[in-house]
N, C-alpha and C positions, 0 to 999 in steps of 0.2 A: 655498467651503463654504456650503451652504444654511443659512438661518436657521431658528430653532426654529419660527417661524410657517409658513415654507414647508414644513418637514417635516410639520407637522400637517395641511397642506392637500394633501399628496401621497398618491396612491394607492399602496399597498404592492405592488400587482400589476404595474402598468405603470411605476411610479416617476416619474410625471408628475403635474401638478396635476389635481385631480378634474375629470372631465367627466360631468355629470349624476349627481352622487353619490347613492347610496342607503345607507341605514343599516339594519343588521341588529339583531336583538333583543339581541345582546351589545354593542351600541353601537359596533361597528367599522364604518367606512364604506369604500366602494370605488366605482370608476366602474361605472356600470350595465352597460356593454358588457364590461368586464373581468370582472365577477362572472358574467355570463351565460356567457362563454367558459370561465371556471373551472368552473362547474357543468355544463358540457356533457358528456354521456356519463357523469356520475357518479351512482351510485344514490342517494346521500344528499346533501342540500343542507347543507353545513357551512361555517362561517366559515373562509376561507383563513388567517386569522391565529391564532385560538384553537381552531379545530376544533369549536366548539359548533354543535349542529344548529339550523338555521333552520326555524321553523314556517311561514314564508311563502315561497312560491316567487317572488313578486313583491314584494320589499321596497319600502317607500315612498321616494320621493325626499326628499332633505334640502335643502329650499329655503334654509334659513339657511346651510348649508355652501356651497351653490352661489353664494349672494350674497357670501359671504366670499371665495371664489375669484375672482369677478369684480372685487370691490373691490381685492383684493391685486394682481391682474394690471394693473389700471389704474394703481394707485399705483406699481408697479414701472416701468411704461413712462414715467411722468412724472418719477420721481426718478432712475432709472438713466441715466447718461450713455451716449450711443452709443459703442461701442468704436471706438478709433482704427483707421482703415483702414491695414493694413500696406503698405509700399512695396516696389517691386522693387529688389533689391540692385544690379542692373546699370544700370537707367535712372532710378532714383529716381522712378518713376511709381507711382500707386496700382495695387494688384493688383485687377483687376476681372474676370478670367476664370479658368476652371479648364481646364487642358489634360488631356483624357481619355487621351491617349497617354502623357504623362509623369506623369500623376496629380499635378499640381503647379499652384500658383497662378502666373499670369503677368499682365503688364501689356499695354496695347494695343500698345506697341512690340515686345514679345516676340512677340506674335501675328503681326506682319508680318515677323519675322526668319527667316533661313534655318533656324534651329534647330527652329522649329515649323512648317515648311512642310508643307502638306497634312495638318495635324493637326486633330482635332475639339475644339471649344471649347464650354463651357457657362457660363452666368452662375453666379456664386458661390452665390447663394441656391438656384438649382435643383440644382446639383451637391451642395451641402451637404445638402439635403433627401433626395436619392436615396441618398447614401452613408450618411447617418444611419440611414435605414431598413435599409440593408444591414448596417450595424454592429449595429443593434438586433436584426436577425434572427440574426446570428452570436452575439449575446450571450444570446439566449433559451434555448438548450440549457443554458447554464451557470446561468442564473437559476433554471431549473426545479428544480435539485437543491441549491441553496444556501439553507439556513434560518438566517437571522440576523434581527435586529430589523426591518430595513427590507426584507427579502426573504422570500418564502414558499416558494421552491423551492430545493432543493440542486442545484448544478451537476452536469451529467452526469459530469464528471471526478471530482468529489468522491464521487459514487456508486460509480464504479469503484474509487477509492482506498479508500473505506470497506470495500467488499467485499474488496479486497486486504489491508487491515489486519486484518479479521476472519479471513481465511484464514491470515495470518501468526501471529495469536494462537492460532488453533486448532493450527497446525503446531508452535508452541512447546510447547503442552501435550502434543501427541502425541509429540514427541521425548522429553519427560520421562517420559511413560508407557512409551514403548519402552525407555528406559534402565532403568526399574524392572522391567519384565518380563524384560529381558535379565539383570539382576542376579539375579532369582529363579531363572531357568533355570541360570545359571552356577553359583550356589551349590548348586542341587539336584544338579548333576553332580559337583561337587567333594566333596559330603558322602558320596558313594559310595566315595570314595578314601580313602587313609590320610593321616596327618599330613604326610608329606613333599610332598604336593601343594599345601599352603597357599601356598607362594611362587608357584606357577604361577597359582593363583587370584587372588592380589593383583595380579600383573602384568596379567592380563586386565581386572580391575576398574579399574585405573588408566587403561588405554587407553580403556575405555568412558566413564569420567568425563571424560577430556580431550576426547573427541569430543562428548559431551553439552554441555560448557561452550562448546566452539568453535561448535557449530551453534546452540545457544540464543542465544549472543551475536550470531550473524549475523542471526537472526530479529529481535532487538531493534534491531540497526542498520538493518535494512530497514524496521521499523516507524517508526523515527525519521525515515528518509528520506521515508516516506509522509506523516508529519505535516508535515514541511517543505514538501512539495509542496502539501498542502492549504492551508497558510497562504499560499503563493505564488499559488495560484489565487484565493483570497479577495481578496487584495490587487489582483490583476489586474481582478477584477470591479468593485471599488470605484473604481479609477482610470478604468475605461471609463465607468462611470456618471457620474463627474464630468466627463469629456470630452463626454458627450452633452449636458450642460447648458451647454457653452461656446458662445461666439459662433461664427458660421459660419466666419469666416476662421481664427480660432484652432483651430477644430475641424479644418478641412481641413489645416492645417499639421501637426497631430499625428495625422491619420487613419492614415497608412501604418504608423506605429509601433504604434498601438493595434490595428489590424487584424492586423498580424503577431504581436503579443503574444497575441491571442485564438486565433490558429490554432495556437499552440504547445500541445502536450499533454504533461503530465508523463509521464515514462518510468517505467512501473511495472515494477520488476525482478521477473522471475518466478523461482520456485524451480527450480533445476536438479535433475537426477536424484540428485545427491549431497547434497541439502539435509537429508535425514532421516538417522536413525541407520542405519549400515550393519550391519543385523542379520546378514546373511549372513557378514560378516567375523567377527563375535563368536560366532555360534552355529553356523555351518556346520561339519559334521564335528567337532564339539567333542570328543566322546569319542575319536575317532581321533587328532586333533591332540594331545590330552593324552597319549594312549598313546605317540605318536611322541616327544614331549618327554621322556617317562620313560626312553627308551632311553639317555639320557646319564647316568641315575642308576642303572640296573640293568644286569646283564650276563646273557646267556643261556648256560647250560651244558648241552651235549647229553648229558653223562654225569653222573649223580648217584650218589655212592658210598653204599653201604648200611652203616651203622655196625654192623649185626647180624652182618656177615660179615667185619669187619676183624680182623686178627691182634692179639695182645696187645701188640705193639710199634708198632702203627699208631695215630696220633692224627689224627682228621679235623677239618677246619675247621668253623666253625659253619654255613656254608652247604652243607656236604657236597660241596664241589667239589674239594678238595685233601686230601692226606694227607702226614704227616711221621713220621719214626721217632723214638720216644721210649722212655721207661722202660716196662717191662712193666706192664701193667695187667690187672686181672681182667676177663675177658670170657667169654661163653658160646661154647664152641667148636662148630664145625660139623664133624660127623662125616663127612658125605659131600660129595664134590666138586660133585655136581649141586645141592647145597643152597646153594652160593655164588651170590648173586643180584646182578645189576647192573640198575638201573632205567634204561630208555631213554625219553626223552620227545621 
């Protein structure tokens, strides 16, 4: 873990000790080369940390800060003990070489063994420097998009995840709006019908509410997964930065794990075609489907009896579909046979 002093002497762009530090009008300092690269192709010269506009295109060098960095570096070299050189687990010899074929540290005995025959070897310092640069290049796309106290860029993955989360939030609101519009249309249709259609309306409203709750909950679950992925990526960046400051041998021992971790990308779950409210199911042919369901409640009669032509002993049902014999009742008599009428529909 870096000390507070080391953090104060570290450039927030390259995350290393200042090299030729310059100071902006907002009092924030950066490496001269880092600041020039940051401002490259940008229309406005702003502070990478606080975004305050700089009035000087060539900020002055901070001699006091540079002297502090030099003093700190010298004191650390004098006080920090040299790290213990790890030993080979097979031959108990010092690990002095890096096998490029196996991507692993080896001793001089391992180099001459059959296992590493015709392999390429590099000194530890040289291999560590090259792989450090490679790991730093792999880390750069992530650092560019990660905005935390010690970083100025969001990682590219976080940018994708942020867009995905915004899309999920928009989809959640859209699902709710779809449900409200569907409720309005369904109610408008049912208001044209009589009271016996209320049960049909409630049945459809229940199905819509269940689908809304189910799909809204899915959006929330996906947003929670996106948040977890964002936290995992942030943790990966922090661990990689810590590894970059480790000793060469320790760095090489952990390099493969760190490189593999950086290559992993969060799997952003995409919304399928069934993620939104199925409006076609709720609204398609609504009037026809309601009418079809009404057939279980009503019955069609091809012949309708006319009460004006019924005899005095004929009693018709309320729906004029049937007749029974009863007591004589007073009716208007029909004098001519052709006046007897039957309605056909």
